[in-house]
N, C-alpha and C positions, 0 to 999 in steps of 0.2 A: 504492502501499499503507500502510495505517495507520502513524505513528510510532511505533516502539518494537518493531514487530511482526518487523522485520528479521530476517534472517537468525538466526533463531530465539531470536532474543531474551527471545520475551517467552512466560512460562509460563502454564500451563491457572490456576494459583493466582491469580497476576500477574494475567490475565485477569478472571479471577470479580472479583477485589476492585475490578478498576479498574471495571468494571459498577457494582459498590455506589457506590463513586464518584462516577460518572457521576449516578445516582439524584441523590444528593446532589448536584451541583452543577444539574442540574436544580430542585431544589425550592428550593434556596436563588436560581434565578435568577426565580422567581417576582415576590419582590417590587423584588428588583434591577431587572432589566428592566420592569418596568413602571411602574415611576417613573420610569424613567430616556426612558421613550415617550412619557411627560404633558410631561417636559419639553421634547422635541422638538418638542411638539405635536400630537402623535399620541391615536387612546384606548390607554387602558389596554393594552386587549388585542396591540394592535400587538407590545408589549414580549416577548408570547410568541410572534405568530408570529419575533419576531428570535432567539427561542433553540431554533429547529428547526431548520429545514433551513439557514441561515448558518452554524452550529455544527457539522453534518455535515458541511460542505462543506469548509469549515477543517479539520475531523481528519483527510479524506482526503488533502489537500493538502499543508498542515502536516511538516517535518521538525521541529518540539519535538514529542516525547515526554509533555508535560507541562504545555503551555499551554492558557488557556480563552481562547474564543474570544466574543463575545456584542454585546447590547446595555451600551453605557456611557456614564457621564459626559462626558468632555469632546464627542466629535459629538453626545451629542445637547442638549450646553449650545450650543454654536455654530449647530446647526438651529436651536431656537430663536431665538435671535438674527436670524440670515439672515430667517426670518418674521416677526418682529417689526420689522425696517426695511424690508419689504415691507406693512406693515403689517395684514398676514392673521390672522385668530384662528385660535386654536390649535382643532384637533379640524372645523375647516369645512373642505368641499369641495376650495375651492383651498389647503389649507393640506397635505390629507394628496396633492394632484394635486402639486405641487410639491416636497413631502419626497420622493417617488418620483423627482422630477427629479435631486433634488440628490442622491442616494444613485447615480444611474447614473450622474452628472458625478464622484465620490472614485472611484468602480469604475475608470473610463476613465482619472485620472489616475495611480491607482496601477499599472494598466494599463500606461502609460507612462514611472513610475516603473521596472517589473519590464525594461524593454525597455531604461530606457538606464542599468540594472545600477546604480539608487542605491546599492544595499546597502553600496558600495564605501565609503560615506562613513562607515560605523561605524568601519571602523578609526580612524578621526580624533578617536573618543570613547574615554577609560578610564574602567577603572573607577569610579573616586571622581564623575566624572562621573553615569555608570548609577546609582552609589548615590544620588547627591543630588538626580539626577531623579526616580528612584521614589519616593524618600521624599516628595519634594514634593510627586507626584502624590498620593499615599495621605494625605498631609495636608489637601490643597487636596479632594477628595473628603469627606473627614470632614467639616469644614468644611461642606461642601453638604448632610450630609446630617445633622447635629447638630439643627436646626432641627423636625426630624423624633421626635426625641427626647421633646418636651413639645409634640407636637398642630399644630406650626408645618409650614410647609412646604417645601422642599427649595428652595437656593439654588441662584445661578448668579455667573460671575465668578472674578475672584481672591482673594484673601486678605480684603482691604481693604473690601471690598464686601459677600462672603460676613460677615465679622466685624458692621460693621455693620448686614446682612440678618436676622442672629439677635438681634443686641438687638431690633429693630422688633419680629421674631416674637414675642420674648417680653413685651415692651410689652404686645402687642395681646395676649396669654393664654400664660399659664404654666401648663401640665395636669399637677399634681404626680403623680399616680399614674402616667400614659404615663411619663413623666421616671423614676421610679422604677421601672416595669418594663423602660426599657430600660437603666438603668443596669446592676439586676443581670441584664439577661441576657448582658452585656457581662462582668460580674466574672465569672459562673458561667463562659462559655465561658474566657474569657482565664486558671481556674484551673483546670479542666480540660483544657486544652492544654497546661499542665504537668504537672500529677499525673496524668493518663488522655488522654494524647494520643492514642491506639485508638477512644478512646469518640467516635460521631457525635452530638457533644453540639448542634451544628446543628441536625441533623434532631430531636432528642430536644425543644431550645428550642421550636423551630417550632411542634411539634404541642403541644407544652404551652400557649403560646401562643392557639391555636387551641381549649383545652380551655377556657381563660379565658374566650376568651369566648361558647362553648356552651353550658359550664353556668353560670359565671362570670358570665356577662351584663356584661364590663367594659365592653363596646359601649356599653350606655347609663348608664354612669357618666361618658362622655364622652372614651373610649381610643378614637381612629380607627382603622378596621380596613380593608385593603381596598376596594375598589370589587367588586362581583359581575359574574361575566364570563362571556357566553353563549357553552355550547361552540360547537364545531365549529371543523373548518382554516379560516384564512384563504384567498382566494384567489386566484390569479396577477392583477395588472392591468398593463391594456396602459396603458403612458405615454402621458399626454397634454400634448404639448408647445407646447399652444395655450394652455392656463392665464398660458403667462410671454410671449405675444405684443409683442416688443418690448422685453421684459427679461430677455431669456437671459443677458446681460452681466453681470445682477444675482444670478443665480444662480451662473454659473460660473466668476469670478473668485473669491468668494470659499469655492465648493468645494475650492479648492485647498490654501487651509491647512488644511481639514478632514481632506485627505489626506495631506496633511504630519503631520500632529499623529497621526493611526494610524499613518504610517508611523513614525515616530521613536519615538512613546510603545511600539506594539505591539514594534518590531522591540530597542528597547533590553531590555524591560523581558524579551523572551524572550530576550538575550543575556546579561545578566542571572540568570535561572535557568539558562541551559544553561553557563555558565560555576559556576555552586553543584554541579551536579548534571555537569559534566563530560560534558555530551550534544553531540553535534556536531550544528549545526544550517548551514542551507542558505540563507544570507539573503537572494537571489535568489527561490528558490524559496518564502522567506518574505511577500515582497510580492504572489508569484502567488498563493499563499492568501487574503489580504486582500482582492484584488481580485477572487478569483470568492467570497467569501465576503460582499463588499457588492455584489456581478451578486443572488447570491439572494438577499439582503434587498431588493433594489429592486424583482425580481420579483412580490412581495407589499405591496410598499410601504411597507415597514420602512424608521426613519432608518438612516443610516451604522452600522454595526456597526466593531470592534474590539476587541485585545486585554485583557481586565479580569485585571485584578491581583490585585481582592479576590478572586474564585474562582480563582484560580492558586494562589494563597497557601492557599486552604481547600484545594485539590487535593492541594497539595504537604506539606502537615502530615498527610496519611494514606497519604501514601507512592503517589504515582500512577506508571504507571510508563510509559503508553501511552496512544497516542489514543482507544484502545477508550472512555477516559470520556467522549470527547465525544459520539462515538457513540450512547453509553448515555443521556447527559443529551438530547440530541437523542430521541431515542426513550421519555423520559420526559415530556420535555415534550411529544410526539406524543399519549400516555397522556391527559394530564393536559387538553389543550385538547378530546380526546374523550368523556374518562369520568368528569374530574378538577375538572373550575372549579367544582362547588359550594363545596367546602372553601374557595376562598381568599377569600371575604366574611369568612369566621372569622378571618383571622390578620389579629393587631396591628403595625399600623405600626410602633410605638415597639422591640416583639421587634424584628420583623426588621432594621430598622435598626440596633439592638442586635449581631445577627449579621454585618451587613456593616461594620460600625466595626471590631468585634472582629477581623474577617480581615483589612483593612486596614493595622490595628497591628503583626500579624504581619509585614506590606515593611518596615516599615521597617528602613531598612540603619545606624539609629547606631553599632552593634557596628562597622561599618568607619570610621565617624568617627574611635570611639574608641581603633582601631589607629593608624590614620595618623593622629594626633594625636601617638603615640610615637615615629613612623617616617621622618612624614614632612611638617613642619609645611604647605607648599606643596598637595600635594592635600588636604588637611585642609582644605586654606582651600578649596579649588577645589569641594571636596566642598557647602561650605554656602553659597557662590556660587551653583550651581545651585539649589541645595534654595529658596534665597529668592529666585531669578531668576525659579523656575516659580510658587512662594507670590503674586509682585509682579507679575510679568508676563506670565507664563499659560504654558504649556507650550513652544510655537517660540523665545522667546526662550530660556527655564532652559538647551535646547537648543545653541541659537546661542553662550549665554555661554559655557556647559563646553566648547564646542568651541577657541573663543577661547583663552579662560583656558587650556586644554593646552596648545596649539599655543603660546602663549608664555613658561610655564613649560620645553617643552621647549627653544625656544630660548637662553632664559637659562641652561638645565642643560648644554647645550650649549657655552654660549659659558663655562662655571665647569666645566671637564673633573675628572676624578681624577689629580694629578700626585705624586711621585714619585721622590728621588733615591735610586739603589740601591748595592748593596754586596754583598760576598758573607760565605757562614757554612763557618768550617770543615766539613771532609765533607759537602755540598752541591754539587750541581752550578749551581745557580740564581742568582741575582740578587735581592736581597731590599731591602724598605724599609727602609733607614737606622732611622727612627723605628718600627718597629711590630714587627719580629723581638726583641724580648727585650733587645736593646743588644748583640746578638751579629754582628749585621750589619757588618762593616767595609769602609767605601770602600776601593780600590784604587789603590794609591800614584800621584800628579799624575794622574789618571783621576776628569771626571763620568760618572754615565750615569743620563740625565732620562728616565722615563717619564712617556710624556702618553698619556690614554685618552678616546678618541673623536674623532669627524671633526676635523679640522686646518681653519676657514675661518675668515673677517674676522674673527667676532665675538671667536674665540681668540688668532688668533696675538701677537698682543700679548700675553697673559696668557705664551704659551710663551715670547714671547726675553724678558722680565722674569726671569722665574722661571728659565732656560737660565743669562742675563745674572747673576744674584744667586748662582745655585752654584758659578761661575767662582772659585777662586782666583789667586792669583799663581804657584803653580807650576805649575798645568795644563797638561798636553801632549796631553790626549788626553780628546775628549768625546764620547758615543758615546750617542748619541737612540733609547730604547728605545721602537719603535713598533710593536710587536705590537697594542696598541691602539687604532692609528688606521686607521680601513675608508674611509679618503676623503680630500683634499685640493682647495681649489678652487686661482682664481688666482692668491687675493691668498695663499693659504700655501706655493703652491709657489716664487712670487718671491721670499719671506723666507727659506726655506729654502735658495735658491741663493744669496742676498744673506747669511747666516749661514753659508757651506762659505767665501768668496771672504774673508768678516773674519778668520774664524779662522784661516784658510791665511796669511793675511798677516800674522799675530800668531804663528804656527811651531806653531799644532795642531793636530792632526790633528781631523776631526770627519766622522763616520758618520753613517748612518740605516741600525736594524737591527729585521730582526723583523714588519718589515705583509707583506700578502698582495701577490701580484704583480702588479693590477689599480691597486692607488696608483703600480706604477710609470708602469701608462700612462697616468695621473692627470697624472706629472710631466711627460711627454713632453709630451702636447696642451698643457701651460699652458705649456710653454716651459722649463723644468727639465728637460730631458733630459741636459744636462752629469753633472749629480749622477750620474746614471747611467750614461755613459761615463768618467765618471774612479774611477770606482769606491766612488763614496761610499756608496751602498746595499750594503746586504749581509742575507742572509736569517737570518742569528742573530747577536747579540750577540757571544758566541764566537767566531766568522771577525770581525765588526768590529775587536776586544780584540787577536787574533791578527795582522789587519794594519796594526793601527799597532805590532808589536814585542811585546805580551803574553800570553803563555799559562800555564798554570797549571803550577806555583803560582805566584797570582798575588801580586807582592808588592804586600805593606799600607801602610796608611796608620800610621805610626808615631804614639803618644802622643794617638791617635783619642779623645774621648770620647764614649761611647754615650749616645743621646739622653735628658734628663734628665727621662723619663716614669719615675716612679715604680716599685724592682725588682717589687713584686709584682701590679704591671699590666703588665708584657711577659716573660709564661711564655712558651716558645719556640712550639711547634702552637700551645695554647689560644689564643695571645693573637696569636696570627695569625685564627685562626678566629672569635674574639668579639670584639676589638677596645675599647673604648669599655665592651663590657657582661662584661669578663670575671671580675673580680672579682666580681660583682653573679650570675653564671653560678657561679662559683667556691661561694657563698656559697649555691645553690638549691641545687647538687649535695649539699652536704655536711648540707644540712638532711635531704635525700630520703633520703641513705643514714642521718643519726641518727639520724631514726623509723622510720627499717629496725631498725635494732637496738635500740632502744627496746621496739618491737613483737616482737622474737627472731624476725623472718623473717628475718635474714641472720646464719647461724652459721658460717660457712666463710668465714676472711678472705681465701683468693683469691678466693669470689665477688663479697665487698666489694669487692677491687680490679678484679675485671672491670666489676662493674656502674659503674662509677664511672666508667669507662673509653667504656664505653660509652653514659653522663651527657653527656659530653664529647666524643659523637658521632666519639671515635678519635684526637681532635685531643691528643695525649698521649704524656707523655716522664718521663725520670728527673727532672726538674726540676718538671715540671708537678704529679705525684704527688705529690715533698714537699710542696709547697707544702701541698696536696690533706688530706695524712694531717698535715702541722704543725695544718692550720684542723678538723679533726674532733676530734683530742684537745682542744680549748678547748672546741668544740659539747658534748662527752659532758662533761667535767668541767662545765660548766653544767647541764647535764640535772639530772645527779646533785645538783646543789646543788638543785634544783626539785625532788627528790623524783620524776622522770620516768622514772629508767633505775635500776637497782639498783647496789650498789659493787662486786656480783660481779662481774655484766655488764662495767662498766667496765673493771675490772681485767685480763679477759680480753680485753679487745678492748687494752686498753695492752700487754700483755705483746706483741701479734702488729705493731701499731704500730710498737715500736719495732725489732723486729729490722729488720724492714723499713725504717725509716728509717736502721740501721745499713749497711744493704747499699746504700741509694738515695747516702746521705752518702760511702762509701768510691767508689763508682763516679763520681759529679758530679765528683768529688775530682781520680778519675782520670783524667778524660777534659780537665778546665779548674778548675786552682785558684783562677781567678780567681773563676769562677759560684760556684762550692763556699765560697767567702770571702762574697761576696755574700750566698749563700742563708740563710746560716749570720748574717751578718746580720740581715736582716731577719727571721730566723725571733727576734731575740730582742727587733730596733722591736714587734715581734706583741704578742712575750708581756709586754712591758712596759707596753703597750696594756691587755691582756686583765687585767696585775694591777691595772691602778689600777680599772679600768669592776668585775672580777669579782671582790676579792681571797681572798675563801674560796674560789670553783674554784681559784682560781691555785694558793694552798696546799696543796691536794687533788692538784692534777696534779704539784706537785712531788714532792708525797710520796710518788704514787704512781712517780710514775720513778725516785725513789731505791730505794722499794721493788723493781724491777726491774731494779737494776742490780747 
């Protein structure tokens, strides 16, 4: 069944839309497939054959509802390289027979990958690896195509070879009109994609290019057009292995590299698209579809086929929903071969190249890199290392570099897990990070609770022991390891845990491990640390470990404890727990959003304002957070009045409501904890003093408003 049609998920309206998208893909495939057929050493019409049966077979077997298959860059370039190594002339009878044999071998290798369940390798490839890979492939193909913009021939190889080829082609002849047409096509398509995304601009640009040739005779001005193609369907070809008599190995071994490229490039790109649209794909079934598609290509003597990143980008731009698109594209190509080959000779090469390049630009994942730069420098680096590896070394090495880097990063992260020392918060049953819970978390007297998150193994057991030792004081009597996040231990970790138990037992300290899943106990037994279970060292919960040590709620708290020295404004209660280092920035963002709504009169009810602020905070909200928010909002509104963006009457109305709410909050916070109330008051004065220095006029107005409401 066609992917996307299962379980009644495809409506008639979507099917009709996908038929139209398929027609567009069929038309766009004409220049792409013809160009790559030539690169593979075949007559250009073979590119059209490769966009008929193989794409339909793929569409019927794939589990991806929106990926496009056909003759494409990487396999075509590799086939051309094999023919060159065998010293065969392109488009010769010998070359045609050899290409068919190469495609058969590629299909067989892919079938073997299917039988071996090679799709399991994909789980070792992270999202940044996928993004860098797809972007690298896109840039490589663009550089392959660039010479065709100014009248040259497409290049092959990696980025250095391609840049050299572009320079050499430009030296031999740079056709200005061709370049102008190609650049205009790219600009028009990109602008249309931004401002008129539903307009089938690629077809319009293609038809316009053909019209320029037919009516304007731009071909007579030196603009290259596609070669004329004789109409009719290709005929199935019986493979002739005698052409490689004694040289089968010269084709068999290189063909595995083509199969690997098709497998990795297409499956990675498919997975990337599936991730973006939340599609569910079956990786093993995908490999079978690749194999079947290549067997179909071999039947007609076509070069190996694989997923097309550029055409997939076009299909998704128009919102494709199913592989009805692939069937429609195949039927479109059938009609073109039977009835429409006459118009092909009018299609300008630079215009068609512009269509391909604009589609490839849409596949770039630089937005992912930008996001990673802010949140994860290591994965940001992986993205660009993979991208550069693809550009400089090729597809296979790019994937290998990504997998290697991903695994190295994984090991490094596992060896440096997240850790914390915990305390308790009044009126809360949990155990909280002493550094992150607004300074409200206080240690239990003479007790250390140490949280370790991640697998505990040889690479991080040293950090575990060192941090624990540094956290133990002279008066420590109880040590509890919060093992909630420890999902496994190895033999090194088991031995060290047993050593720590004996060490602290000799010092008169109670030592417990609490909170992990039961399978960790099995590992402790298997690695010779069963004594920890037998002696009652491991407990299912922290509270039970503390109870075994003679401690129960309400716990005795450490006197004279000085909370974390993190500035108070970064230690809101729930808000800080949720947003951490971003808490201050996030608070300012929320204040700005609400202030702009007040300016636009979209918030008229103060109760609605409070609820919206709570929603913006994601529900991480208490009295302290709200008091901080209102204080910041007061100052923001005063600035807006000074800038003339808010009327004094509107500010006056809001100030009255804010002050009334402040009074209630201050009273409630003071009732719950006088120390917190005092710190909140000091912080408010600090913030307002800074505000007075930066915005003196706005501060004066704010003070005046407050006095007027008292």
